[in-house]
N, CA, C and O atoms as CSV, one atom per row, in Angstrom:
chain,resi,resn,atom,element,x,y,z
A,1,MET,N,N,31.908,-35.598,-41.369
A,1,MET,CA,C,30.312,-35.496,-41.437
A,1,MET,C,C,30.198,-33.720,-42.481
A,1,MET,O,O,30.812,-32.654,-42.508
A,2,ALA,N,N,29.276,-34.218,-43.026
A,2,ALA,CA,C,29.019,-32.671,-43.989
A,2,ALA,C,C,28.328,-31.721,-43.437
A,2,ALA,O,O,27.812,-32.338,-42.505
A,3,GLN,N,N,27.820,-30.259,-43.328
A,3,GLN,CA,C,27.472,-29.518,-43.059
A,3,GLN,C,C,26.351,-29.631,-43.788
A,3,GLN,O,O,26.477,-29.949,-44.970
A,4,SER,N,N,25.149,-29.416,-43.286
A,4,SER,CA,C,23.462,-29.358,-44.122
A,4,SER,C,C,23.325,-27.914,-44.478
A,4,SER,O,O,23.320,-26.889,-43.797
A,5,GLN,N,N,23.213,-28.153,-45.764
A,5,GLN,CA,C,22.583,-26.300,-46.410
A,5,GLN,C,C,21.507,-25.664,-46.040
A,5,GLN,O,O,21.062,-24.617,-46.512
A,6,ARG,N,N,20.877,-26.633,-44.752
A,6,ARG,CA,C,19.233,-26.054,-44.931
A,6,ARG,C,C,19.468,-24.872,-43.920
A,6,ARG,O,O,20.445,-24.713,-43.188
A,7,PRO,N,N,18.252,-24.008,-44.055
A,7,PRO,CA,C,17.948,-22.633,-43.479
A,7,PRO,C,C,18.019,-22.659,-42.273
A,7,PRO,O,O,17.114,-23.372,-41.839
A,8,LEU,N,N,18.904,-22.066,-41.143
A,8,LEU,CA,C,17.993,-22.047,-39.533
A,8,LEU,C,C,16.833,-21.548,-39.912
A,8,LEU,O,O,16.281,-21.268,-40.976
A,9,SER,N,N,16.522,-21.493,-38.422
A,9,SER,CA,C,14.847,-21.561,-38.388
A,9,SER,C,C,14.578,-20.260,-37.635
A,9,SER,O,O,15.254,-19.984,-36.644
A,10,PRO,N,N,13.908,-19.701,-37.940
A,10,PRO,CA,C,14.106,-17.864,-37.718
A,10,PRO,C,C,13.792,-18.096,-35.770
A,10,PRO,O,O,13.217,-18.872,-35.008
A,11,HIS,N,N,14.888,-16.431,-35.722
A,11,HIS,CA,C,14.495,-16.607,-34.065
A,11,HIS,C,C,14.455,-14.914,-34.033
A,11,HIS,O,O,14.813,-14.354,-35.069
A,12,LEU,N,N,14.124,-14.252,-33.131
A,12,LEU,CA,C,14.259,-13.061,-32.135
A,12,LEU,C,C,15.439,-12.017,-32.998
A,12,LEU,O,O,15.293,-10.911,-33.520
A,13,GLN,N,N,16.510,-12.825,-32.887
A,13,GLN,CA,C,17.574,-12.066,-33.516
A,13,GLN,C,C,17.273,-11.716,-35.395
A,13,GLN,O,O,17.861,-10.840,-36.029
A,14,ILE,N,N,16.242,-12.652,-35.945
A,14,ILE,CA,C,16.263,-12.237,-37.332
A,14,ILE,C,C,14.821,-11.142,-37.730
A,14,ILE,O,O,14.737,-10.157,-38.464
A,15,TYR,N,N,13.822,-11.850,-36.873
A,15,TYR,CA,C,12.387,-11.215,-36.853
A,15,TYR,C,C,12.620,-10.251,-36.160
A,15,TYR,O,O,13.094,-10.423,-35.037
A,16,LYS,N,N,12.305,-8.785,-36.721
A,16,LYS,CA,C,11.936,-7.308,-35.932
A,16,LYS,C,C,10.888,-7.818,-34.921
A,16,LYS,O,O,10.280,-8.871,-35.114
A,17,PRO,N,N,10.755,-7.282,-34.173
A,17,PRO,CA,C,9.561,-6.984,-33.319
A,17,PRO,C,C,8.026,-6.374,-33.715
A,17,PRO,O,O,7.780,-5.170,-33.791
A,18,GLN,N,N,7.314,-7.166,-33.887
A,18,GLN,CA,C,5.841,-6.565,-34.557
A,18,GLN,C,C,4.867,-6.116,-32.908
A,18,GLN,O,O,5.296,-6.578,-31.852
A,19,LEU,N,N,3.779,-5.340,-32.907
A,19,LEU,CA,C,3.007,-5.685,-31.936
A,19,LEU,C,C,2.718,-6.620,-31.248
A,19,LEU,O,O,3.023,-6.868,-30.082
A,20,THR,N,N,1.795,-7.456,-32.347
A,20,THR,CA,C,1.185,-8.869,-32.594
A,20,THR,C,C,2.528,-9.706,-31.472
A,20,THR,O,O,2.181,-10.535,-30.630
A,21,SER,N,N,3.889,-9.340,-31.647
A,21,SER,CA,C,4.428,-10.950,-31.243
A,21,SER,C,C,4.580,-9.753,-29.943
A,21,SER,O,O,4.590,-10.340,-28.861
A,22,VAL,N,N,4.675,-8.545,-29.823
A,22,VAL,CA,C,5.367,-7.779,-28.228
A,22,VAL,C,C,3.835,-8.101,-27.315
A,22,VAL,O,O,3.772,-8.554,-26.172
A,23,LEU,N,N,2.866,-7.776,-28.066
A,23,LEU,CA,C,1.625,-8.250,-26.630
A,23,LEU,C,C,1.631,-9.512,-26.527
A,23,LEU,O,O,1.283,-9.843,-25.393
A,24,SER,N,N,1.882,-10.433,-27.235
A,24,SER,CA,C,1.763,-12.336,-26.915
A,24,SER,C,C,3.072,-12.645,-25.671
A,24,SER,O,O,2.998,-13.430,-24.726
A,25,ILE,N,N,4.073,-11.874,-25.993
A,25,ILE,CA,C,5.141,-11.634,-24.568
A,25,ILE,C,C,4.590,-11.076,-23.912
A,25,ILE,O,O,4.264,-11.724,-22.917
A,26,PHE,N,N,4.134,-9.705,-23.933
A,26,PHE,CA,C,3.302,-9.621,-22.431
A,26,PHE,C,C,2.149,-10.222,-21.758
A,26,PHE,O,O,1.764,-10.230,-20.588
A,27,HIS,N,N,1.694,-10.744,-22.904
A,27,HIS,CA,C,0.249,-11.808,-22.061
A,27,HIS,C,C,1.158,-13.141,-21.270
A,27,HIS,O,O,0.769,-13.607,-20.199
A,28,ARG,N,N,1.961,-13.468,-21.727
A,28,ARG,CA,C,3.322,-14.535,-20.767
A,28,ARG,C,C,3.646,-13.774,-19.589
A,28,ARG,O,O,3.918,-14.320,-18.520
A,29,LEU,N,N,3.625,-12.507,-19.761
A,29,LEU,CA,C,4.699,-11.709,-18.875
A,29,LEU,C,C,3.892,-11.604,-17.413
A,29,LEU,O,O,4.289,-11.860,-16.276
A,30,THR,N,N,2.499,-11.088,-17.936
A,30,THR,CA,C,1.595,-10.269,-16.935
A,30,THR,C,C,0.652,-11.658,-16.110
A,30,THR,O,O,-0.064,-11.514,-15.119
A,31,GLY,N,N,0.934,-13.078,-16.915
A,31,GLY,CA,C,0.268,-14.434,-16.372
A,31,GLY,C,C,1.395,-14.492,-15.104
A,31,GLY,O,O,1.031,-14.796,-13.968
A,32,VAL,N,N,2.558,-14.222,-15.370
A,32,VAL,CA,C,3.219,-14.956,-14.328
A,32,VAL,C,C,3.210,-13.684,-13.258
A,32,VAL,O,O,3.177,-13.976,-12.062
A,33,GLY,N,N,3.233,-12.539,-13.573
A,33,GLY,CA,C,2.547,-11.027,-12.803
A,33,GLY,C,C,1.718,-11.546,-11.873
A,33,GLY,O,O,1.984,-11.541,-10.671
A,34,LEU,N,N,0.394,-12.145,-12.504
A,34,LEU,CA,C,-0.766,-12.690,-11.714
A,34,LEU,C,C,-0.537,-13.248,-10.513
A,34,LEU,O,O,-0.943,-13.051,-9.367
A,35,ALA,N,N,0.520,-14.301,-11.258
A,35,ALA,CA,C,1.073,-15.674,-9.942
A,35,ALA,C,C,1.490,-15.004,-8.848
A,35,ALA,O,O,1.061,-15.115,-7.700
A,36,VAL,N,N,2.598,-14.097,-9.377
A,36,VAL,CA,C,3.011,-13.376,-7.934
A,36,VAL,C,C,2.477,-12.660,-7.314
A,36,VAL,O,O,2.344,-12.732,-6.092
A,37,GLY,N,N,1.928,-11.549,-8.264
A,37,GLY,CA,C,0.481,-11.141,-7.400
A,37,GLY,C,C,-0.054,-12.092,-6.094
A,37,GLY,O,O,0.086,-11.872,-4.891
A,38,THR,N,N,-0.662,-13.134,-6.724
A,38,THR,CA,C,-1.566,-13.779,-6.339
A,38,THR,C,C,-0.900,-14.526,-4.679
A,38,THR,O,O,-1.658,-14.951,-3.808
A,39,LEU,N,N,0.291,-14.531,-4.592
A,39,LEU,CA,C,1.263,-14.603,-3.593
A,39,LEU,C,C,1.522,-13.659,-2.319
A,39,LEU,O,O,1.949,-13.862,-1.182
A,40,PHE,N,N,1.038,-12.457,-3.073
A,40,PHE,CA,C,1.210,-11.109,-1.975
A,40,PHE,C,C,-0.240,-11.662,-1.688
A,40,PHE,O,O,-0.311,-12.374,-0.686
A,41,LEU,N,N,-1.139,-11.506,-2.229
A,41,LEU,CA,C,-2.671,-11.600,-1.865
A,41,LEU,C,C,-3.137,-12.598,-0.734
A,41,LEU,O,O,-3.999,-12.529,0.143
A,42,THR,N,N,-2.351,-13.415,-1.056
A,42,THR,CA,C,-2.208,-15.191,0.026
A,42,THR,C,C,-1.963,-14.634,1.280
A,42,THR,O,O,-2.666,-14.516,2.284
A,43,TRP,N,N,-0.579,-14.250,0.953
A,43,TRP,CA,C,-0.165,-13.909,2.475
A,43,TRP,C,C,-0.844,-12.488,3.121
A,43,TRP,O,O,-0.560,-12.294,4.303
A,44,TRP,N,N,-1.696,-11.496,2.474
A,44,TRP,CA,C,-2.375,-10.609,3.527
A,44,TRP,C,C,-3.478,-11.642,4.089
A,44,TRP,O,O,-4.022,-11.563,5.191
A,45,LEU,N,N,-3.651,-12.422,3.310
A,45,LEU,CA,C,-4.999,-13.002,3.670
A,45,LEU,C,C,-4.531,-13.894,5.197
A,45,LEU,O,O,-4.985,-13.865,6.341
A,46,ILE,N,N,-3.571,-14.547,4.638
A,46,ILE,CA,C,-3.130,-15.147,5.923
A,46,ILE,C,C,-2.410,-14.467,7.122
A,46,ILE,O,O,-2.031,-15.169,8.060
A,47,ALA,N,N,-2.219,-13.182,7.122
A,47,ALA,CA,C,-2.108,-12.772,7.943
A,47,ALA,C,C,-2.904,-11.837,8.852
A,47,ALA,O,O,-2.602,-11.582,10.018
A,48,ALA,N,N,-4.094,-11.293,8.097
A,48,ALA,CA,C,-5.232,-11.301,8.338
A,48,ALA,C,C,-5.734,-12.501,9.624
A,48,ALA,O,O,-6.088,-12.211,10.766
A,49,ALA,N,N,-5.649,-13.636,9.130
A,49,ALA,CA,C,-6.452,-14.368,9.580
A,49,ALA,C,C,-5.183,-15.295,10.780
A,49,ALA,O,O,-5.543,-16.265,11.447
A,50,ILE,N,N,-3.957,-14.814,10.816
A,50,ILE,CA,C,-3.545,-14.682,11.984
A,50,ILE,C,C,-3.641,-13.880,13.096
A,50,ILE,O,O,-3.500,-14.364,14.219
A,51,GLY,N,N,-3.847,-12.805,12.934
A,51,GLY,CA,C,-4.224,-11.506,13.537
A,51,GLY,C,C,-3.514,-10.586,13.257
A,51,GLY,O,O,-3.040,-10.336,12.149
A,52,PRO,N,N,-3.339,-9.826,14.540
A,52,PRO,CA,C,-3.563,-8.626,14.719
A,52,PRO,C,C,-2.196,-7.774,14.280
A,52,PRO,O,O,-2.262,-6.611,13.880
A,53,GLY,N,N,-1.094,-8.430,14.397
A,53,GLY,CA,C,0.067,-8.122,14.829
A,53,GLY,C,C,0.644,-8.314,12.987
A,53,GLY,O,O,1.042,-7.465,12.190
A,54,ALA,N,N,0.435,-9.936,12.841
A,54,ALA,CA,C,0.791,-10.111,11.253
A,54,ALA,C,C,-0.017,-8.952,10.109
A,54,ALA,O,O,0.456,-8.227,9.234
A,55,TYR,N,N,-1.417,-9.176,10.585
A,55,TYR,CA,C,-2.229,-7.978,9.585
A,55,TYR,C,C,-1.279,-6.587,9.979
A,55,TYR,O,O,-1.256,-5.787,9.044
A,56,GLN,N,N,-0.726,-6.285,10.831
A,56,GLN,CA,C,-0.126,-4.693,10.636
A,56,GLN,C,C,0.844,-4.850,9.914
A,56,GLN,O,O,0.700,-4.089,8.957
A,57,THR,N,N,2.082,-5.608,9.796
A,57,THR,CA,C,2.986,-5.823,9.227
A,57,THR,C,C,3.160,-5.871,8.002
A,57,THR,O,O,4.152,-5.459,7.399
A,58,THR,N,N,1.711,-6.641,7.313
A,58,THR,CA,C,1.202,-6.789,5.655
A,58,THR,C,C,0.820,-5.106,5.354
A,58,THR,O,O,1.109,-4.508,4.317
A,59,GLN,N,N,0.154,-4.570,6.450
A,59,GLN,CA,C,-0.269,-3.514,5.873
A,59,GLN,C,C,0.597,-2.675,5.473
A,59,GLN,O,O,0.592,-2.151,4.359
A,60,ALA,N,N,1.721,-2.412,6.696
A,60,ALA,CA,C,3.078,-1.840,6.625
A,60,ALA,C,C,3.334,-1.563,5.063
A,60,ALA,O,O,3.316,-0.587,4.312
A,61,PHE,N,N,3.591,-2.994,4.972
A,61,PHE,CA,C,4.258,-3.246,3.657
A,61,PHE,C,C,3.839,-2.476,2.569
A,61,PHE,O,O,4.611,-1.729,1.969
A,62,TYR,N,N,1.909,-2.706,2.097
A,62,TYR,CA,C,1.603,-2.348,1.020
A,62,TYR,C,C,1.496,-0.929,1.101
A,62,TYR,O,O,1.270,-0.158,0.169
A,63,GLY,N,N,1.757,-0.543,2.805
A,63,GLY,CA,C,1.332,1.010,2.556
A,63,GLY,C,C,2.730,1.787,2.182
A,63,GLY,O,O,2.746,3.015,2.261
A,64,SER,N,N,3.721,1.179,1.837
A,64,SER,CA,C,5.142,1.605,1.837
A,64,SER,C,C,5.027,2.306,0.289
A,64,SER,O,O,3.992,2.466,-0.358
A,65,TRP,N,N,6.212,2.620,-0.044
A,65,TRP,CA,C,6.164,3.168,-1.672
A,65,TRP,C,C,6.830,1.870,-2.476
A,65,TRP,O,O,7.136,2.008,-3.660
A,66,PHE,N,N,7.094,0.303,-1.625
A,66,PHE,CA,C,7.283,-0.784,-2.767
A,66,PHE,C,C,5.669,-1.184,-2.940
A,66,PHE,O,O,5.090,-1.177,-4.026
A,67,GLY,N,N,5.129,-1.490,-1.822
A,67,GLY,CA,C,4.206,-1.946,-1.654
A,67,GLY,C,C,2.883,-1.270,-2.807
A,67,GLY,O,O,2.140,-1.654,-3.710
A,68,TYR,N,N,3.139,-0.355,-2.234
A,68,TYR,CA,C,2.310,0.871,-3.546
A,68,TYR,C,C,2.567,0.160,-5.235
A,68,TYR,O,O,1.750,0.065,-6.151
A,69,LEU,N,N,3.890,-0.224,-5.186
A,69,LEU,CA,C,4.332,-0.182,-6.802
A,69,LEU,C,C,3.835,-2.005,-6.874
A,69,LEU,O,O,3.357,-2.437,-7.923
A,70,VAL,N,N,3.970,-2.674,-5.989
A,70,VAL,CA,C,3.591,-3.845,-5.933
A,70,VAL,C,C,1.935,-4.442,-7.018
A,70,VAL,O,O,1.521,-5.169,-7.921
A,71,LEU,N,N,1.518,-3.191,-5.759
A,71,LEU,CA,C,-0.196,-3.140,-6.011
A,71,LEU,C,C,-0.488,-2.663,-7.331
A,71,LEU,O,O,-1.301,-3.247,-8.048
A,72,PHE,N,N,0.290,-1.365,-7.787
A,72,PHE,CA,C,0.113,-1.550,-9.113
A,72,PHE,C,C,0.350,-2.059,-10.404
A,72,PHE,O,O,-0.432,-2.005,-11.353
A,73,GLY,N,N,1.613,-2.618,-10.384
A,73,GLY,CA,C,2.144,-3.740,-10.866
A,73,GLY,C,C,0.860,-4.789,-10.973
A,73,GLY,O,O,0.197,-4.814,-12.010
A,74,PHE,N,N,0.618,-5.453,-10.113
A,74,PHE,CA,C,-0.215,-6.407,-9.918
A,74,PHE,C,C,-1.610,-6.163,-10.927
A,74,PHE,O,O,-1.955,-6.934,-11.823
A,75,SER,N,N,-2.309,-4.885,-10.538
A,75,SER,CA,C,-3.497,-4.369,-10.929
A,75,SER,C,C,-2.995,-4.196,-12.707
A,75,SER,O,O,-3.817,-4.540,-13.556
A,76,ALA,N,N,-2.208,-3.884,-12.959
A,76,ALA,CA,C,-1.786,-3.445,-14.378
A,76,ALA,C,C,-1.732,-4.199,-15.101
A,76,ALA,O,O,-1.820,-3.916,-16.296
A,77,CYS,N,N,-1.506,-5.899,-14.521
A,77,CYS,CA,C,-1.200,-7.319,-14.813
A,77,CYS,C,C,-2.286,-7.777,-15.123
A,77,CYS,O,O,-2.595,-8.291,-16.198
A,78,LEU,N,N,-3.321,-7.517,-13.628
A,78,LEU,CA,C,-4.657,-8.224,-13.821
A,78,LEU,C,C,-5.388,-7.702,-14.990
A,78,LEU,O,O,-5.873,-8.475,-15.816
A,79,PHE,N,N,-5.510,-6.129,-15.117
A,79,PHE,CA,C,-6.714,-5.231,-16.554
A,79,PHE,C,C,-5.607,-6.008,-17.664
A,79,PHE,O,O,-6.289,-6.734,-18.387
A,80,TYR,N,N,-4.464,-6.080,-17.955
A,80,TYR,CA,C,-4.204,-6.214,-19.416
A,80,TYR,C,C,-4.425,-7.419,-19.092
A,80,TYR,O,O,-5.609,-7.188,-18.848
A,81,HIS,N,N,-4.308,-8.785,-18.817
A,81,HIS,CA,C,-4.822,-10.044,-18.975
A,81,HIS,C,C,-5.940,-9.876,-19.018
A,81,HIS,O,O,-6.362,-10.476,-20.006
A,82,LEU,N,N,-6.968,-9.229,-18.338
A,82,LEU,CA,C,-8.098,-8.789,-18.528
A,82,LEU,C,C,-8.387,-8.740,-20.064
A,82,LEU,O,O,-9.003,-9.520,-20.790
A,83,CYS,N,N,-7.888,-7.836,-20.259
A,83,CYS,CA,C,-8.430,-7.006,-21.661
A,83,CYS,C,C,-7.743,-7.903,-22.874
A,83,CYS,O,O,-8.108,-7.806,-24.045
A,84,ASN,N,N,-6.754,-8.741,-22.443
A,84,ASN,CA,C,-6.638,-9.808,-23.642
A,84,ASN,C,C,-6.847,-10.218,-23.897
A,84,ASN,O,O,-6.896,-10.224,-25.127
A,85,GLY,N,N,-7.440,-11.510,-22.942
A,85,GLY,CA,C,-8.369,-12.368,-22.662
A,85,GLY,C,C,-9.947,-12.031,-23.295
A,85,GLY,O,O,-10.497,-12.818,-24.066
A,86,VAL,N,N,-10.433,-11.044,-22.953
A,86,VAL,CA,C,-11.624,-10.372,-24.005
A,86,VAL,C,C,-11.023,-10.643,-25.754
A,86,VAL,O,O,-11.584,-11.389,-26.557
A,87,ARG,N,N,-10.051,-10.011,-25.971
A,87,ARG,CA,C,-10.067,-10.012,-27.320
A,87,ARG,C,C,-9.698,-11.495,-27.701
A,87,ARG,O,O,-10.069,-11.859,-28.817
A,88,HIS,N,N,-8.840,-12.627,-26.716
A,88,HIS,CA,C,-9.017,-13.694,-27.460
A,88,HIS,C,C,-9.865,-14.415,-27.380
A,88,HIS,O,O,-9.578,-15.505,-27.875
A,89,LEU,N,N,-11.076,-14.337,-26.878
A,89,LEU,CA,C,-12.735,-14.804,-26.932
A,89,LEU,C,C,-13.282,-14.167,-27.684
A,89,LEU,O,O,-14.295,-14.692,-28.147
A,90,VAL,N,N,-12.946,-12.839,-28.161
A,90,VAL,CA,C,-13.404,-12.307,-29.640
A,90,VAL,C,C,-13.238,-13.376,-31.301
A,90,VAL,O,O,-13.998,-13.653,-32.229
A,91,TRP,N,N,-11.808,-13.694,-30.940
A,91,TRP,CA,C,-11.149,-14.383,-31.748
A,91,TRP,C,C,-11.759,-15.670,-32.341
A,91,TRP,O,O,-11.975,-16.032,-33.498
A,92,ASP,N,N,-12.070,-16.547,-30.443
A,92,ASP,CA,C,-12.600,-18.103,-30.350
A,92,ASP,C,C,-14.265,-17.686,-31.310
A,92,ASP,O,O,-14.931,-18.650,-31.685
A,93,LEU,N,N,-14.639,-16.642,-31.533
A,93,LEU,CA,C,-16.018,-16.534,-32.067
A,93,LEU,C,C,-15.379,-16.013,-33.471
A,93,LEU,O,O,-16.132,-15.221,-34.037
A,94,GLY,N,N,-14.481,-16.206,-33.983
A,94,GLY,CA,C,-14.452,-16.242,-35.635
A,94,GLY,C,C,-14.504,-14.929,-36.179
A,94,GLY,O,O,-14.815,-14.628,-37.331
A,95,TYR,N,N,-14.180,-14.193,-35.270
A,95,TYR,CA,C,-13.766,-12.429,-35.084
A,95,TYR,C,C,-11.938,-11.961,-35.659
A,95,TYR,O,O,-10.867,-12.565,-35.712
A,96,GLY,N,N,-12.306,-10.903,-35.916
A,96,GLY,CA,C,-11.392,-10.590,-35.728
A,96,GLY,C,C,-9.815,-10.600,-36.567
A,96,GLY,O,O,-9.106,-9.670,-36.181
A,97,PHE,N,N,-9.469,-11.075,-37.138
A,97,PHE,CA,C,-8.462,-12.079,-37.877
A,97,PHE,C,C,-7.976,-11.680,-38.905
A,97,PHE,O,O,-7.107,-12.375,-39.431
A,98,GLU,N,N,-8.352,-10.521,-39.477
A,98,GLU,CA,C,-7.865,-9.485,-40.991
A,98,GLU,C,C,-6.630,-8.783,-39.844
A,98,GLU,O,O,-6.858,-8.324,-38.725
A,99,ILE,N,N,-5.403,-8.880,-40.500
A,99,ILE,CA,C,-4.546,-8.339,-40.051
A,99,ILE,C,C,-4.667,-6.575,-39.432
A,99,ILE,O,O,-3.812,-6.223,-38.619
A,100,GLU,N,N,-5.373,-5.913,-39.718
A,100,GLU,CA,C,-6.241,-4.173,-39.982
A,100,GLU,C,C,-6.705,-4.479,-38.362
A,100,GLU,O,O,-6.262,-3.800,-37.434
A,101,ASP,N,N,-7.789,-5.751,-38.146
A,101,ASP,CA,C,-8.495,-5.877,-37.423
A,101,ASP,C,C,-7.480,-6.486,-36.074
A,101,ASP,O,O,-7.635,-6.283,-34.869
A,102,VAL,N,N,-6.544,-7.193,-36.692
A,102,VAL,CA,C,-5.289,-7.655,-34.926
A,102,VAL,C,C,-4.978,-6.531,-34.723
A,102,VAL,O,O,-5.508,-5.991,-33.752
A,103,TYR,N,N,-4.042,-5.770,-35.517
A,103,TYR,CA,C,-3.446,-4.409,-34.994
A,103,TYR,C,C,-4.308,-3.000,-34.187
A,103,TYR,O,O,-3.814,-2.219,-33.374
A,104,ARG,N,N,-5.937,-3.013,-34.809
A,104,ARG,CA,C,-6.833,-2.503,-34.135
A,104,ARG,C,C,-7.142,-2.527,-33.047
A,104,ARG,O,O,-7.238,-1.454,-32.451
A,105,SER,N,N,-7.477,-4.047,-32.218
A,105,SER,CA,C,-7.667,-4.332,-31.188
A,105,SER,C,C,-6.789,-4.973,-30.827
A,105,SER,O,O,-7.077,-6.136,-30.542
A,106,GLY,N,N,-5.522,-4.594,-30.690
A,106,GLY,CA,C,-4.230,-5.051,-30.090
A,106,GLY,C,C,-4.063,-3.683,-29.275
A,106,GLY,O,O,-3.597,-3.603,-28.138
A,107,TRP,N,N,-4.610,-2.434,-30.198
A,107,TRP,CA,C,-4.026,-0.804,-29.457
A,107,TRP,C,C,-5.209,-0.689,-28.524
A,107,TRP,O,O,-5.235,-0.272,-27.366
A,108,ALA,N,N,-6.122,-1.124,-29.239
A,108,ALA,CA,C,-7.437,-0.741,-28.113
A,108,ALA,C,C,-7.331,-1.317,-27.142
A,108,ALA,O,O,-7.523,-0.578,-26.176
A,109,MET,N,N,-6.993,-2.863,-26.743
A,109,MET,CA,C,-6.644,-3.650,-25.418
A,109,MET,C,C,-5.920,-2.917,-24.926
A,109,MET,O,O,-6.141,-2.299,-23.885
A,110,LEU,N,N,-4.877,-2.863,-25.633
A,110,LEU,CA,C,-3.287,-1.584,-24.641
A,110,LEU,C,C,-4.347,-0.529,-23.763
A,110,LEU,O,O,-4.269,-0.378,-22.544
A,111,ALA,N,N,-5.359,0.168,-24.657
A,111,ALA,CA,C,-5.481,1.639,-23.677
A,111,ALA,C,C,-7.033,1.436,-22.810
A,111,ALA,O,O,-7.615,2.095,-21.949
A,112,ALA,N,N,-7.352,0.050,-23.613
A,112,ALA,CA,C,-8.637,0.128,-22.301
A,112,ALA,C,C,-7.860,-0.390,-20.873
A,112,ALA,O,O,-8.076,0.249,-19.843
A,113,SER,N,N,-6.982,-1.526,-20.849
A,113,SER,CA,C,-5.880,-2.034,-19.851
A,113,SER,C,C,-5.303,-1.055,-19.117
A,113,SER,O,O,-5.040,-1.337,-17.948
A,114,VAL,N,N,-4.914,0.554,-19.711
A,114,VAL,CA,C,-3.897,1.505,-19.221
A,114,VAL,C,C,-5.132,2.013,-18.860
A,114,VAL,O,O,-5.234,1.879,-17.640
A,115,THR,N,N,-6.257,2.603,-19.394
A,115,THR,CA,C,-7.217,3.420,-18.765
A,115,THR,C,C,-8.186,2.529,-17.543
A,115,THR,O,O,-8.928,3.110,-16.751
A,116,LEU,N,N,-8.055,1.478,-17.574
A,116,LEU,CA,C,-8.774,0.754,-16.397
A,116,LEU,C,C,-7.617,0.366,-15.536
A,116,LEU,O,O,-8.064,0.135,-14.413
A,117,THR,N,N,-6.773,0.254,-15.562
A,117,THR,CA,C,-5.494,0.172,-14.359
A,117,THR,C,C,-5.442,2.056,-13.811
A,117,THR,O,O,-5.674,2.235,-12.615
A,118,VAL,N,N,-5.216,3.037,-14.479
A,118,VAL,CA,C,-6.008,4.458,-14.223
A,118,VAL,C,C,-6.848,4.583,-13.136
A,118,VAL,O,O,-6.623,4.842,-11.953
A,119,VAL,N,N,-8.148,4.285,-13.933
A,119,VAL,CA,C,-9.309,4.465,-13.053
A,119,VAL,C,C,-9.059,3.916,-11.772
A,119,VAL,O,O,-8.791,4.622,-10.800
A,120,ALA,N,N,-9.146,2.556,-11.733
A,120,ALA,CA,C,-9.108,1.965,-10.572
A,120,ALA,C,C,-8.095,2.788,-9.585
A,120,ALA,O,O,-8.508,3.286,-8.538
A,121,TRP,N,N,-6.968,2.873,-9.936
A,121,TRP,CA,C,-6.852,3.768,-8.712
A,121,TRP,C,C,-6.783,4.753,-8.324
A,121,TRP,O,O,-6.143,5.060,-7.318
A,122,MET,N,N,-7.506,5.597,-9.111
A,122,MET,CA,C,-7.948,6.900,-9.184
A,122,MET,C,C,-9.138,6.981,-8.083
A,122,MET,O,O,-9.277,7.833,-7.206
A,123,ILE,N,N,-9.965,5.848,-8.376
A,123,ILE,CA,C,-10.852,5.460,-7.853
A,123,ILE,C,C,-10.803,4.984,-6.086
A,123,ILE,O,O,-11.665,5.197,-5.234
A,124,GLY,N,N,-9.484,4.290,-5.942
A,124,GLY,CA,C,-8.545,3.762,-4.947
A,124,GLY,C,C,-8.095,4.709,-3.801
A,124,GLY,O,O,-8.068,4.527,-2.584
A,125,LEU,N,N,-7.780,5.678,-4.497
A,125,LEU,CA,C,-6.710,6.373,-3.609
A,125,LEU,C,C,-7.919,7.671,-3.868
A,125,LEU,O,O,-7.605,8.651,-3.191
A,126,GLY,N,N,-9.159,7.888,-4.652
A,126,GLY,CA,C,-10.211,8.560,-3.904
A,126,GLY,C,C,-10.245,10.338,-4.850
A,126,GLY,O,O,-10.918,11.363,-4.738
A,127,ILE,N,N,-9.350,9.973,-5.547
A,127,ILE,CA,C,-9.210,10.787,-6.674
A,127,ILE,C,C,-9.833,11.156,-7.908
A,127,ILE,O,O,-9.884,10.447,-8.913
A,128,GLY,N,N,-10.373,12.476,-7.755
A,128,GLY,CA,C,-11.095,13.027,-9.144
A,128,GLY,C,C,-12.717,12.300,-8.739
A,128,GLY,O,O,-13.442,11.598,-9.445
A,129,GLY,N,N,-12.919,12.819,-7.249
A,129,GLY,CA,C,-14.631,12.179,-6.731
A,129,GLY,C,C,-14.934,12.916,-5.724
A,129,GLY,O,O,-16.007,12.755,-5.142
């Protein structure tokens, strides 16, 4: 059987990462993060419904350094996914398809998601107010 001379399909080892591809990959990852974070939220709600002992256990977890890390990750995923979703809605309206606009909106979306995450945590921790 003779080998085909057709080119291979491009893949990650051929393409260098670009802002657009990295943002797309992170959108998918933050979707997974939101699903996992929703399980933690469900655990907290069930514990609150079960009673004081279970609720205190979840509160102790969320009050630990690891709990804060989980909550911070969940909120970062939430704001990233939200901002990128708004960006996609603008695209659905038919705007922002020029490459300069795509990059500009990508950087703006990143800045907005970081800002919203930091501001939410500052408000939640009572910092600066």
